[in-house]
C-alpha positions in Angstrom: 0.1 0.1 0.0 1.3 3.9 -0.9 1.3 6.4 1.3 -1.2 7.9 -1.3 -3.7 5.2 -0.4 -3.5 5.9 3.2 -5.6 8.6 3.3 -8.4 7.3 1.5 -8.5 4.2 3.6 -8.7 6.5 6.9 -11.6 8.3 5.2 -13.4 5.1 4.5 -12.9 4.0 8.1 -14.3 7.3 9.8 -17.0 7.0 7.7 -17.5 3.3 8.6 -17.6 4.3 12.1 -19.4 7.5 11.9 -22.4 5.2 9.9 -21.9 2.4 12.9 -22.2 5.0 15.7 -25.2 6.7 14.3 -27.1 3.2 13.9 -26.1 2.7 17.5 -27.2 6.0 18.8 -30.7 5.9 17.0 -32.0 2.7 19.6 -30.4 4.3 22.4 -32.5 7.5 21.9 -35.3 5.4 21.1 -34.9 3.6 24.2 -34.9 6.7 26.3 -37.6 8.2 25.0 -39.7 5.1 25.8 -38.4 5.3 29.0 -39.3 8.8 29.7 -42.6 8.1 28.5 -43.1 5.8 30.7 -41.9 7.3 33.7 -44.3 10.2 32.7 -47.2 8.0 32.3 -46.6 6.1 35.7 -46.4 9.5 37.4 -49.6 10.6 36.0 -51.2 7.0 37.3 -49.6 7.8 40.4 -51.4 11.3 40.8 -54.5 10.1 39.8 -54.7 7.1 42.1 -53.9 9.7 45.1 -56.6 12.1 43.8 -58.9 8.9 43.6 -58.3 7.8 47.2 -58.4 11.4 48.2 -61.8 12.0 46.7 -63.2 8.3 48.3 -62.1 9.5 51.7 -63.9 12.9 51.1 -67.0 11.3 50.0 -66.7 8.6 52.9 -66.4 11.3 55.5 -69.2 13.0 53.9 -71.2 10.0 53.8 -70.6 8.9 57.3 -71.5 12.1 58.8 -74.5 12.2 56.9 -75.7 8.8 58.0 -74.5 10.2 61.5 -76.9 13.2 61.2 -79.7 10.9 59.7 -79.4 8.8 63.0 -79.7 11.3 65.2 -83.0 12.6 63.6 -84.3 9.1 63.7 -83.5 8.2 67.7 -83.8 11.9 68.6 -87.1 12.7 67.0 -88.9 16.3 68.0 -91.6 15.3 70.5 -94.8 16.7 69.4 -96.2 19.4 71.9 -98.9 18.1 74.5 -101.2 20.8 73.2 -100.2 20.2 69.8 -103.2 20.8 67.2 -103.7 20.9 63.3 -106.4 21.2 60.9 -105.7 17.9 59.6 -103.6 14.5 60.5 -102.0 12.4 58.2 -100.7 8.8 58.6 -98.7 6.8 56.5 -99.4 3.1 56.3 -96.5 0.4 56.3 -95.8 -0.5 59.7 -97.9 -1.7 63.1 -99.0 1.2 65.3 -98.9 3.7 63.0 -102.7 3.8 62.3 -103.5 3.2 66.1 -101.4 6.2 66.8 -103.2 8.3 64.4 -106.5 7.4 65.7 -105.4 8.3 69.1 -104.5 11.9 68.0 -107.6 12.1 66.4 -109.6 11.0 69.5 -107.6 13.5 71.5 -109.3 16.2 69.2 -105.5 17.0 67.4 -107.3 17.4 64.4 -110.3 17.7 62.9 -110.1 14.7 60.4 -107.5 11.8 59.6 -106.2 10.6 56.4 -104.9 7.1 56.3 -102.9 7.2 53.1 -101.4 4.2 51.3 -104.2 1.6 52.4 -104.0 -1.6 50.0 -106.2 -1.5 47.3 -107.6 -5.3 48.2 -108.4 -3.7 51.5 -111.6 -2.2 52.7 -112.6 0.1 55.0 -114.1 -2.1 57.3 -111.0 -4.0 57.4 -109.4 -1.4 58.8 -111.4 -0.6 60.8 -111.5 -4.0 62.3 -107.7 -4.4 62.7 -108.0 -1.0 65.0 -111.2 -1.6 67.0 -110.0 1.1 69.6 -110.8 3.9 67.3 -114.0 2.3 65.5 -116.3 5.0 66.4 -114.1 7.7 64.4 -114.4 6.0 61.3 -118.1 7.0 60.8 -117.3 10.4 61.2 -113.8 11.3 60.7 -111.7 9.1 59.0 -110.6 9.2 55.4 -108.7 6.7 53.3 -107.1 6.6 49.9 -105.3 3.4 48.2 -103.5 5.3 45.2 -100.4 6.0 46.7 -97.8 3.2 46.4 -94.7 4.9 48.1 -93.5 7.7 50.0 -94.0 10.2 47.2 -97.2 8.5 46.0 -98.4 9.2 50.1 -97.2 12.9 49.7 -98.7 13.8 46.4 -102.3 11.9 47.2 -102.3 13.5 50.9 -101.5 17.1 49.1 -104.9 16.7 47.3 -106.7 15.8 50.3 -105.3 18.7 52.4 -105.7 21.3 49.7 -109.3 19.8 49.3 -109.7 20.5 52.8 -108.3 23.8 52.7 -106.1 23.0 55.7 -103.3 24.9 56.8 -101.5 22.5 58.8 -101.5 19.0 59.3 -99.9 16.3 62.0 -97.9 13.8 59.9 -97.5 10.3 61.5 -95.1 7.7 60.5 -92.4 5.4 61.9 -89.3 7.0 63.3 -86.7 5.9 60.2 -89.5 7.1 57.8 -90.0 10.6 59.0 -87.0 12.5 57.8 -87.7 11.0 53.8 -91.2 11.9 54.7 -91.3 15.1 55.9 -88.9 16.1 52.7 -91.2 14.6 50.4 -94.2 16.7 52.2 -92.6 19.8 52.4 -91.7 19.8 48.7 -95.3 19.3 47.9 -96.9 21.5 50.5 -94.6 24.4 51.2 -97.6 26.9 52.6 -98.7 24.1 55.0 -97.1 24.0 58.7 -96.2 20.2 59.0 -96.0 19.0 62.7 -94.3 15.4 62.9 -95.1 12.3 65.4 -92.5 9.9 65.1 -93.7 6.4 65.9 -91.1 4.6 67.9 -89.2 1.7 66.1 -85.6 2.4 66.1 -85.6 5.5 68.9 -87.5 2.6 71.3 -84.1 0.2 71.1 -81.3 0.4 73.7 -78.9 2.9 72.9 -76.7 1.0 70.9 -79.2 -0.2 68.4 -76.1 -0.1 65.6 -75.1 -3.6 67.2 -78.9 -5.1 66.3 -78.4 -6.3 62.5 -81.8 -5.8 61.6 -81.8 -2.1 62.7 -78.5 -1.4 61.3 -79.8 -2.6 58.0 -83.1 -0.9 58.3 -81.2 2.5 59.0 -78.7 2.2 55.9 -81.5 1.0 53.7 -83.7 4.1 54.5 -80.8 6.5 54.5 -80.0 5.2 50.6 -83.6 6.3 50.1 -83.4 9.6 52.1 -80.4 10.6 49.9 -82.1 9.6 46.6 -84.9 11.2 47.7 -82.7 14.4 48.4 -81.0 14.1 45.0 -84.2 13.9 43.0 -85.8 16.8 44.5 -82.7 18.9 43.2 -83.8 17.9 39.6 
């Protein structure tokens, strides 16, 4: 090989080295880019996971706080004043002792008439009277029944028709303690100009202080609280 050939050989070698280096650099850059993207994605996943956990904790706190407030409404109902009176009395069917208590209030002169809302379609007035012998005499003069309501909203809607039809400005609402918060919500929404006093028939409030240790009572309260939340959401729309 002559000295004249050496520069050309060196140039070729340099070109080959450069090409080889370039080929090696491209995969390395690609791997770095992929690694950077992976780290960014992982950071985003961690960020949104943290937000999800925080949101879940906040929602859980709100739900627990709301349930505690609801429980206090049920277990510590506002007592009906001994001299409380209203134009009418409305009893919602669905649990024992509700009608009995409504008739008792009517007999005490707490209202002019009593509406029993939600009587079964197959249940006659005579049958209702037979089941409540203590107030049988009141059925002849002062008790009305309605059979269209199938739920709490229906109770409120049908009772509102009766209340407006009678021209009443005040009522005493009678239902079970656990059912009262949702019932009051439904009635107040449909009767904004009517004064509503409540009489809660004891159920949960009649139990011992630690009612939550009773599985039946706890299940009842949780189910009713879910319905109460649902009713509150529907009322906003």
